[in-house]
C-alpha positions as CSV (number, residue, x, y, z in Angstrom):
1,M,10.9,-116.2,95.7
2,T,13.8,-115.5,93.4
3,Q,16.3,-113.2,95.1
4,R,16.5,-109.7,93.6
5,I,19.6,-108.8,91.7
6,R,21.7,-106.1,93.5
7,L,21.8,-103.1,91.2
8,G,24.0,-100.0,91.2
9,M,23.7,-96.9,89.1
10,V,26.1,-94.4,87.5
11,G,24.5,-91.1,86.8
12,G,20.8,-90.7,87.2
13,G,20.7,-88.3,90.1
14,T,18.4,-85.5,90.9
15,G,17.0,-83.9,87.6
16,S,17.8,-86.9,85.4
17,F,14.9,-88.1,83.3
18,I,16.5,-91.3,82.0
19,G,17.8,-92.4,85.4
20,Y,14.2,-92.2,86.7
21,V,13.0,-94.3,83.8
22,H,15.7,-97.0,84.4
23,R,14.8,-97.2,88.1
24,I,11.2,-97.7,87.3
25,A,12.0,-100.3,84.6
26,S,14.2,-102.3,87.0
27,R,11.4,-102.5,89.6
28,I,8.3,-103.3,87.4
29,D,8.9,-107.0,87.4
30,D,10.6,-107.0,90.8
31,D,13.9,-108.4,89.6
32,Y,16.3,-105.8,90.9
33,E,17.0,-103.7,94.0
34,L,19.0,-100.5,93.8
35,V,21.6,-100.6,96.6
36,A,24.5,-98.4,95.4
37,G,25.3,-95.5,93.2
38,A,27.7,-92.9,91.9
39,L,24.7,-90.7,91.0
40,S,26.4,-87.5,90.0
41,S,29.8,-85.9,89.3
42,N,28.8,-83.3,91.8
43,P,29.4,-84.8,95.3
44,E,26.6,-82.9,97.0
45,T,24.1,-83.9,94.3
46,A,25.3,-87.5,94.5
47,A,24.8,-87.6,98.3
48,E,21.4,-85.9,98.2
49,S,20.2,-88.2,95.4
50,A,21.4,-91.3,97.2
51,K,19.6,-90.2,100.4
52,N,16.4,-89.6,98.4
53,L,16.6,-93.1,96.9
54,G,17.3,-94.8,100.2
55,I,20.8,-95.8,99.4
56,A,23.1,-96.2,102.4
57,N,25.7,-93.5,103.0
58,D,28.6,-96.0,102.7
59,R,27.3,-97.1,99.3
60,S,27.0,-93.6,97.8
61,Y,30.2,-93.0,95.9
62,A,32.0,-89.9,94.6
63,S,33.1,-91.6,91.4
64,F,32.4,-94.7,89.3
65,E,36.0,-95.9,89.7
66,E,35.6,-95.9,93.5
67,M,32.3,-97.6,93.2
68,A,33.5,-100.4,90.9
69,Q,36.5,-101.2,93.1
70,A,34.5,-101.1,96.4
71,E,31.5,-103.0,95.2
72,A,33.6,-105.7,93.6
73,A,35.3,-106.3,97.0
74,R,32.1,-106.7,99.0
75,E,30.4,-110.0,99.6
76,D,27.1,-108.3,99.1
77,G,28.4,-106.1,96.3
78,I,26.3,-105.1,93.3
79,E,25.8,-107.8,90.6
80,A,24.8,-105.3,87.8
81,V,25.1,-101.6,87.2
82,S,23.0,-99.2,85.1
83,I,25.0,-96.5,83.3
84,V,22.7,-93.5,82.6
85,T,25.1,-90.7,81.9
86,P,25.6,-88.5,78.8
87,N,27.2,-90.3,75.8
88,H,30.8,-89.3,76.6
89,V,30.6,-91.0,80.0
90,H,29.4,-94.4,78.8
91,V,32.6,-96.2,77.9
92,A,34.9,-95.6,80.9
93,P,32.4,-96.8,83.6
94,A,31.3,-99.7,81.4
95,K,34.9,-100.8,81.0
96,A,35.6,-100.4,84.8
97,F,32.6,-102.5,85.8
98,L,33.0,-105.2,83.2
99,E,36.7,-105.6,84.2
100,A,35.4,-105.9,87.8
101,G,33.1,-108.8,86.9
102,I,29.9,-106.7,87.2
103,H,27.2,-106.9,84.6
104,V,26.5,-103.7,82.7
105,I,23.3,-102.1,81.5
106,C,24.1,-99.1,79.4
107,D,22.0,-96.4,77.8
108,K,22.4,-95.7,74.1
109,P,24.3,-94.8,72.0
110,L,27.3,-96.8,73.2
111,S,29.7,-93.9,73.0
112,N,30.4,-90.5,71.5
113,T,33.3,-91.8,69.4
114,L,33.7,-95.0,67.3
115,E,37.3,-95.4,68.6
116,S,36.1,-95.7,72.2
117,A,33.2,-97.9,71.3
118,R,35.6,-100.4,69.6
119,E,37.9,-100.1,72.6
120,L,35.1,-101.2,74.9
121,A,34.2,-104.1,72.6
122,S,37.8,-105.4,73.0
123,V,37.5,-105.6,76.8
124,K,37.5,-109.1,78.2
125,P,34.9,-109.1,81.0
126,K,35.8,-110.7,84.3
127,N,33.9,-113.8,85.3
128,G,31.8,-113.6,82.1
129,A,30.1,-110.4,82.9
130,K,27.3,-109.6,80.4
131,F,26.4,-106.3,78.6
132,L,23.0,-104.9,77.7
133,L,22.4,-101.8,75.5
134,T,18.9,-100.3,76.3
135,H,17.4,-99.8,72.8
136,N,14.0,-99.9,74.6
137,Y,11.8,-100.1,71.5
138,T,12.9,-103.7,71.0
139,G,11.0,-104.5,74.1
140,Y,7.5,-103.8,72.7
141,P,5.5,-107.0,72.4
142,L,4.2,-106.2,68.8
143,V,7.7,-105.2,67.7
144,R,8.9,-108.7,68.7
145,Q,5.8,-110.3,67.2
146,A,6.6,-108.5,63.9
147,R,10.2,-109.7,64.1
148,Q,9.0,-113.3,64.4
149,M,6.5,-113.0,61.6
150,I,9.2,-111.6,59.3
151,A,11.6,-114.3,60.3
152,D,8.9,-116.9,59.6
153,G,8.5,-115.6,56.0
154,K,5.0,-114.0,56.4
155,L,6.1,-111.0,54.3
156,G,8.3,-113.0,51.9
157,K,11.5,-111.5,50.7
158,L,11.8,-108.0,52.1
159,R,11.9,-105.1,49.6
160,L,11.2,-101.8,51.4
161,V,11.8,-100.4,54.9
162,Q,10.5,-96.9,55.9
163,V,11.4,-95.9,59.4
164,E,11.1,-92.5,61.1
165,Y,11.5,-90.8,64.5
166,P,10.3,-87.2,64.6
167,Q,10.3,-84.9,67.7
168,D,9.8,-81.1,68.0
169,W,11.4,-80.2,71.3
170,L,14.5,-78.6,69.8
171,T,12.6,-76.6,67.2
172,E,13.9,-73.4,68.9
173,E,17.2,-72.9,70.8
174,V,16.7,-74.2,74.3
175,H,18.9,-74.5,77.3
176,N,18.3,-77.1,80.0
177,K,20.1,-80.1,81.4
178,Q,18.7,-82.4,78.7
179,A,19.3,-80.2,75.7
180,D,22.7,-78.8,76.7
181,W,24.6,-82.0,76.5
182,R,22.7,-83.4,73.5
183,T,23.7,-80.3,71.4
184,D,27.3,-80.2,72.6
185,P,29.5,-82.3,70.3
186,A,32.1,-82.8,73.1
187,R,29.5,-84.7,75.0
188,S,27.1,-86.0,72.4
189,G,29.7,-86.9,69.7
190,V,29.7,-85.8,66.1
191,G,26.0,-86.6,65.7
192,G,23.1,-84.7,67.4
193,C,19.7,-85.9,66.2
194,I,21.3,-88.9,64.4
195,G,22.9,-90.1,67.6
196,D,20.1,-89.3,70.0
197,I,17.1,-90.7,68.1
198,G,18.3,-91.7,64.6
199,T,20.1,-94.6,66.2
200,H,16.8,-95.8,67.7
201,A,15.2,-95.7,64.3
202,Y,18.1,-97.6,62.7
203,N,18.2,-100.2,65.5
204,L,14.4,-100.7,65.2
205,A,14.7,-101.4,61.5
206,R,17.6,-103.8,62.0
207,F,15.9,-105.6,64.9
208,M,12.5,-106.1,63.2
209,T,13.8,-107.1,59.7
210,G,17.1,-108.9,60.4
211,L,18.5,-107.1,57.4
212,E,22.1,-106.0,57.4
213,L,23.1,-102.5,56.1
214,D,25.4,-102.3,53.2
215,S,25.6,-98.6,52.6
216,L,23.9,-95.3,53.1
217,S,23.5,-91.8,51.6
218,A,22.8,-89.2,54.3
219,D,21.7,-85.6,54.3
220,L,22.0,-84.1,57.8
221,D,20.9,-80.6,58.5
222,T,21.2,-78.1,61.3
223,F,18.2,-75.7,61.1
224,V,18.5,-73.8,64.3
225,P,21.2,-71.1,64.0
226,G,24.3,-71.6,66.1
227,R,23.6,-75.2,66.9
228,Q,26.7,-77.3,66.6
229,V,25.2,-80.7,65.7
230,D,22.5,-81.9,63.3
231,D,18.8,-81.6,64.2
232,N,17.3,-83.2,61.1
233,V,18.3,-86.3,59.3
234,H,17.3,-87.9,55.9
235,I,19.0,-91.1,54.9
236,M,18.6,-93.6,52.1
237,L,19.6,-97.1,53.0
238,R,20.8,-100.1,50.9
239,F,20.6,-103.4,52.7
240,K,22.5,-106.5,51.8
241,G,20.4,-108.8,49.6
242,G,18.8,-105.9,47.7
243,A,16.2,-104.3,50.0
244,K,16.1,-100.5,50.1
245,G,15.1,-98.2,53.0
246,M,14.6,-94.6,54.0
247,L,15.1,-93.2,57.5
248,W,13.9,-89.8,58.7
249,A,14.7,-88.5,62.2
250,S,14.1,-84.9,63.3
251,Q,14.0,-82.9,66.5
252,V,12.6,-79.8,64.7
253,A,9.3,-81.2,63.4
254,P,6.5,-79.2,65.2
255,G,3.5,-81.4,66.3
256,N,5.6,-84.5,66.8
257,E,6.2,-85.2,70.5
258,N,7.8,-88.6,70.1
259,G,6.9,-90.5,67.0
260,P,8.9,-93.6,66.1
261,S,7.1,-95.6,63.4
262,I,8.1,-98.2,60.8
263,R,6.6,-99.7,57.6
264,I,8.1,-102.9,56.2
265,Y,7.1,-104.4,52.9
266,G,8.0,-107.7,51.2
267,E,6.9,-109.8,48.2
268,K,3.9,-111.3,50.2
269,G,2.8,-108.4,52.4
270,G,3.6,-105.6,54.8
271,I,3.6,-104.6,58.4
272,E,3.1,-101.1,59.9
273,W,3.7,-100.1,63.5
274,M,3.6,-96.7,65.3
275,Q,4.9,-96.1,68.9
276,I,2.1,-93.7,69.5
277,E,-0.2,-96.7,69.4
278,P,2.1,-99.5,70.5
279,N,-0.6,-102.0,71.2
280,K,-1.8,-102.1,67.5
281,M,-0.1,-103.2,64.3
282,W,-1.3,-103.5,60.8
283,Y,-0.6,-106.7,58.9
284,C,-1.2,-106.4,55.2
285,P,-1.0,-109.7,53.3
286,F,-1.0,-108.9,49.5
287,G,-4.4,-109.2,47.9
288,E,-6.2,-109.5,51.2
289,P,-7.8,-106.9,53.5
290,R,-5.6,-105.1,56.0
291,Q,-5.7,-106.9,59.3
292,L,-5.4,-105.1,62.7
293,M,-3.3,-107.0,65.2
294,T,-3.6,-106.0,68.9
295,R,-1.2,-106.8,71.7
296,G,-2.4,-109.8,73.6
297,G,-5.3,-110.6,71.2
298,A,-5.7,-113.4,68.7
299,T,-3.3,-112.8,65.8
300,P,-4.6,-113.0,62.2
301,I,-2.1,-115.6,61.4
302,G,-3.5,-117.9,64.1
303,A,-0.3,-118.1,66.1
304,D,0.5,-117.4,69.7
305,A,2.9,-114.5,70.6
306,P,6.5,-115.6,70.2
307,V,8.8,-116.1,73.1
308,G,9.8,-112.7,74.4
309,A,6.6,-110.9,73.4
310,E,4.8,-111.7,76.7
311,I,2.5,-109.1,78.1
312,R,1.8,-108.1,81.7
313,V,-1.7,-106.7,81.6
314,P,-4.9,-108.0,79.9
315,P,-5.8,-106.9,76.4
316,G,-7.4,-103.4,76.3
317,H,-5.0,-102.0,79.0
318,P,-2.1,-100.1,77.5
319,E,1.4,-101.4,77.8
320,G,4.0,-98.9,76.6
321,Y,7.3,-97.1,77.0
322,L,8.1,-98.0,80.6
323,E,7.0,-101.6,80.2
324,A,9.2,-102.0,77.1
325,F,12.1,-100.8,79.1
326,A,11.2,-103.2,81.9
327,K,11.1,-106.1,79.3
328,L,14.8,-105.5,78.6
329,Y,15.6,-105.4,82.3
330,T,13.6,-108.6,83.0
331,D,15.1,-110.4,80.0
332,F,18.6,-109.4,81.2
333,A,17.8,-110.6,84.7
334,G,17.3,-114.0,83.0
335,V,20.7,-113.7,81.3
336,I,22.4,-112.8,84.6
337,R,20.8,-115.7,86.5
338,S,21.3,-118.4,83.8
339,G,24.5,-117.2,82.1
340,N,22.8,-117.8,78.7
341,D,22.6,-114.9,76.2
342,N,19.2,-113.8,74.9
343,P,19.1,-113.2,71.1
344,L,16.3,-110.6,71.6
345,L,18.5,-108.2,73.6
346,P,20.7,-105.4,72.1
347,T,24.4,-106.2,72.6
348,L,27.7,-104.5,72.7
349,A,28.1,-105.4,69.0
350,D,24.9,-103.6,68.3
351,G,26.2,-100.6,70.2
352,V,29.4,-100.5,68.1
353,E,27.3,-100.8,64.9
354,G,25.1,-97.9,66.1
355,V,28.1,-95.7,66.5
356,Q,29.4,-96.9,63.0
357,F,26.0,-95.8,61.6
358,I,26.4,-92.4,63.1
359,V,29.9,-91.9,61.8
360,A,28.9,-93.2,58.3
361,A,25.9,-90.9,58.2
362,V,28.0,-87.8,59.2
363,T,30.8,-88.8,56.8
364,S,28.3,-89.2,53.9
365,S,26.6,-85.9,54.6
366,N,29.9,-84.1,54.8
367,N,30.7,-85.4,51.3
368,N,27.5,-84.2,49.6
369,S,25.6,-87.4,50.5
370,L,28.1,-89.7,49.0
371,W,27.1,-93.4,49.3
372,T,29.2,-94.7,52.2
373,R,29.6,-98.4,53.2
374,L,29.2,-99.1,56.8
375,S,32.2,-101.4,56.7
376,D,34.4,-98.5,55.5
377,V,34.2,-96.5,58.7
């Protein structure tokens, strides 16, 4: 049996939703074992969380700095670390662990400022340590199937991309651990909704289509009185090569719990996918009936699923959010063990681009939706 990768975690203590998700994802395919953590900035919470997770006392740390130094010095030290903190506490621990020669798995967006994101990108990791940004929607089998179909020319030259991500949980003013840091610009960065879920929508469009963004025109709104960051986003997109797009992200859209979806159209056909039904995708060749593709079933183009779109359970059994997260962890385990990069995994460069996208959108909106080139920020 392949030995499990020794994993540490920064953040993710008691009360953390995303820490819980990362821990499940790391264990689904049995590739990792959580052995160390700096689970909270509060020492008591950190110690209690470590105890609840079965982490030994001597491997529960008061700070990520202490953890990086101590674990790098151990013969049985961690090989990878998951960073599941608010946005403003991504870069410093990622830098510390990369410089210690420890692989980094980091939640998105990469940072709360473009300056610090670029600073992290300039780090030279010790011993070739690798970096993964967990844009989890890239792990869905049909998202990867669509990416391959588009790359194979099934849709022809792309013309239109419509992507959206609506939620409703911030429709009213709310105060809890999850909401407070997301609506605090000191922790979230200049973007609220655009940084939290708009970057997911943007990354999904980029990943599936392979198109590169040239410029955007953004209209960001804050509908809840007193809120300091945006909670609704409308953006027009111009891609290099002539394709056009529209992106809508909102956290004030009642009736939408968590609704990423995307429609992509080219000269020869289209593809439509919704996260609420992730195991189904419509393939629409021009002049022919719409064809429903299902995860794990025979595809209408008569091809097997591409490498990276493998499934875990038989057709008819749902495979969703946690499994998509697990796919990233499993693929990254392959990178750690082989030393070879995987082109399907979101990278540090993708993280920098995501923060560029946030800054460009905020800049555009602040200038009456002025068309803004990504390269100009």
